[in-house]
C-alpha positions in Angstrom: 47.3 -15.8 -21.8 43.8 -14.7 -19.3 45.0 -11.5 -18.4 46.2 -10.5 -21.8 42.4 -11.4 -23.0 41.2 -9.2 -20.2 42.7 -6.3 -20.0 42.0 -5.9 -23.2 38.4 -6.2 -23.2 38.4 -3.8 -20.5 40.2 -1.0 -22.1 37.9 0.3 -24.8 38.0 0.6 -27.7 39.5 -2.7 -27.7 40.3 -5.1 -30.9 37.7 -7.6 -31.2 40.1 -9.2 -33.6 43.2 -9.0 -31.5 41.1 -10.8 -28.5 39.6 -13.0 -31.1 42.6 -14.3 -31.7 44.6 -14.8 -28.4 40.7 -16.8 -27.2 42.0 -19.3 -30.4 45.3 -19.1 -29.3 44.6 -20.0 -25.7 42.5 -23.3 -27.5 44.9 -24.3 -29.3 47.1 -24.3 -26.5 44.6 -26.1 -24.7 44.3 -28.6 -27.2 47.8 -29.5 -27.6 48.1 -29.6 -23.5 46.0 -32.0 -22.9 47.2 -34.1 -26.3 50.7 -34.1 -24.8 49.4 -35.3 -21.2 47.1 -38.2 -22.8 50.7 -39.4 -24.5 52.3 -39.0 -21.0 49.5 -40.5 -19.2 47.4 -43.4 -21.3 44.0 -43.7 -20.2 44.7 -47.3 -19.8 42.0 -49.4 -17.7 42.8 -51.9 -15.6 
């Protein structure tokens, strides 16, 4: 995903809307991964 965002940003004229959508999608995936990791490995204070 980072490579796709970088490639779009380097080549002028680039589609800012497409870059924004990719960044938003990347952030959503990151949040989903963090949520799933929290379910697998709960934060238990011993």
